[in-house]
N, C-alpha and C positions, 0 to 999 in steps of 0.2 A: 429523403425529409426530413427536417429535423422535429425531432420528438418534444413534447413537455410535460411535464407532469401536471395534473390539475392542480388546481390552488396556486398555481404559478401564471402570471400573467404575462400572456400575448397574443399577438396580432395574426394568428392565422385567422383567415376566413373564404373557406373552400367550402365546394358542394361535399366535396369527396376529400376522403384523406386515403394514400397508398403509401406503401413504404415496402423495402425488401432486406428484411432485418437478416442479419447473420445468426445463427444457431439457435437454441428456444425452443420449445416446442410448438406447435402452430398450429389452433382450431380448427376445424374445416368452416368455409363458409355458406350460407345458403342450405336449404335443403332442409328436409324434418318438418313435421309438423310445429308448432307454438303448443302442443298439451292445452289450451284452452278451445272450447266449440266455438267462442267467436270474440274477435279481438278487434277493437278499432284503433287505430293508433293516427296522432294529425297533429300537427305543429299548432302548440298552444296561442292562441289569438294576442295580436301584437298587441295590446292594450291588456294585457293579462300579465304579461311575462313579466315586471316591477312585482308581481303580488308575491305572495307568501305560498309555496306549494301546499300541497295536501295528498293524503296518501288513504285509501279504506280499503281494508281486503277482508271479508267476509268466507262463509261457508259456501257461496254463490256465487259470489264480485270480485274483481278487482280491478279499483280505479286511481288512477295518479292522474292530479291535476296539475299541472304547471311543473314537472318535476323536470330535471334536466336527464341527457341519457348519463353523463356522468354519475348521477345519482342511481339512474337502475343499474350500472354498472357494479355500481358498489353492492345494491341489493343482489345482483341475478350472482356476483360470484363471491361473493362474501370478505371482499376486500374493503381499507380504508382511502378515500379520493387521492393521501399521496402514493398510492401505488397504482396509479393507473396513469402510463403515459399515451398521450394521445392530440390532436388538435385542439385548438386552443375552445373554438367554439361548444365543446361537449359539455362544458358545464356552464355554459352559457346563452345556447339556445333553449328553450323550453318547450315541451310536449306534455298531450292528452293523452293518456291510454285508459279503455274501459274493455276491458274481459270478462268475459261469462267461464265460469268452471266450469268442466265437465263432472257430472253426477260420480260419485264418492270420493270426489279428488280434496286431500288434506293441503292444506295452507303451507304445510312443510315442505309442499310439492312447487311452491310457487317461484323458487330461484329458478331451478332448473327450466323449467315452464319459461321464466322472461330470457332465460341463455337464449332458446331455441328464436323467440321474439324478436329477438334484437338480430340474431344472425336472418333473419328470414325477413323481415321486416328491413330494417336498417342497412343487409348486408354485411352484418358485422362479422369481422375475423381478427383474429389476434391472437397472440404468444406470451408465451412467461418467458422471465428473465430474472436471474437473480443481479442486484445490484447491491453496493455498499453503500446506506444513508445515514446521514445524521439523524439521531433519534436523538431523544432523553429515554432514559431507561429506567422502572421503575423497579427500583429494589428496597431489600430489610434492611434494617437494623439491629443491632443487638439487642435491643427492645423492644421490638416488633410485637412477640409475642404480650409480652404485658399490656400495650398498648392496643390491640385489637378487639372488638368486642363483637363474638360470635352472633348470627343474626339465623333465624330458621329461614325466613324466604326471601325470594330478593323482591326489591320494589327498585323502582327508576329511581336512579341518582341524577338531582336534577340541581342546578344550583344557580344562581341569581345576586342581584345587584341591592344592598340594604343600606340605610345610610351609613352605617359603621364599616363598613365594605363588602368584599363577598363571599359570600357563603355555599356552601354543598354539602346535600345533605341525601341520605340514601342507602338502601343494603343491596348488596351484590361481591360477584366475586373480583378479586384483583386485574383479572381482564377488563369488565364491565370500570371499575374504577379508572383503569389509563385511558380508556375508550374517553370518559369525562373528562379527565386531565387534557386529554387532548383535542377538544372542542375548549377549555377553557382559553390555554396556551397556544390555542391556534398552530400547532408544529406537535409532528408525529410522538406518541409516548405509547410503549411496548411494553406489557408486562416481562417482568424477567426476575419475579422472585421465583420462590417455592413452597408460595400460599396457598393452597386448596382450601374450596370453602365458600362460604356467603359470612358477609362480615356487615354490623354498621357505621358506617362512614358520618361523619360529622366535623366539616370543617369549616371556619371561619380565616379571612386574613384581609390585608385592607386593601384597595386599589391598586390595581396593580399595571398602574402608570409608568411610563419607560420601560415596556415591555417590547422585543421586538417585533418591528413593523412586521404588519401580517403580508404585506404586500410582497415583500420580500424573496417569499418562497421558501421551500424547506429547504433549500440547499443554505440559505444564510444560519449563520450561530446564533445558538438560541442567547437569549442576557444570561449576565452569570447572575450565582447567587449573592455578591454582591450588589447589586445593583437593585433598583428599585422592586421589580420583580421578583426579588427573594423573599418574600415575605410567603409567597404560596410554599416556597419551599422549606420556609424553618416551620410553616402549621404541619406539612407534613412528617417532618420531624417528630416534633414537638406531639402529637397530638396520634398518630398512628406508628409512628414508631417506623416510617419509609422514608424514604430518602430519591431524589431526579437523580442521574448521572446523565451526562452527555457523551454519546458512544455515535461511531459506525457500526452498523450492523450488515448483516446480508438479507436483503428483504427480495421478496418473490414481486416482484412487478409484471404489470400486465399492459403490454405493448398495443396498440390497436395499428395491423394492416393496413385495413380497410374499414372504411365506414361512409354512409353514405346521409346527408346531412337533411337528405327529405326522403322520410319514409312509404315506400311503396303504398299504394290506393291498398284498403281494404276488403 
């Protein structure tokens, strides 16, 4: 069967998905404990599907409401949406998960526990492939040292629209900035700088009208710097001494070999 990449519009509507890929390291399907003391997994009510999802994780419980399987995969495997190849419904169908953590369990163990849960309840099996994908590479200019301001602690990098245009503010690593830029551009951005540490980011640019159609998917070429989207490129150079370059880079892809649309009973 034909694979698709999360974030690209597709039209597969099937209860289970399977393929027979050539090569790649396949991860086993089924077996093993989820690591949760108790876990409830069920499709979200249809009336709730258009609503925003919510996530709550504390020392006793993990609760996901209205999340897609694609979102769970990004959490479980530490990847971005464009690194997942599978059926279209995995980023459309939503689920509710409520799980109780075993005593003395750290929240840092949740991703591994989610991997077991997905294997057990959704019969998920996947393998890794390396594919050359078009991305924006975040790189540095010659003036970057003077332009960047070191910060003590990380703070969430947020962006919003003001009457004057777009604003991005926060404190983080170059990797965190790349993730924030990826959300803004709706296009893969990877950190290819040689800059370590935490920095204070503050950017503003005009509304990016004319940017690439987000429905075109990751295989579409991004808008050039000469277009209306160039404002964010200019702001990065002028304010932070950084730049975005269009490249094709080898990227680790999670290829779904099998997954069931309806999870097994609790």
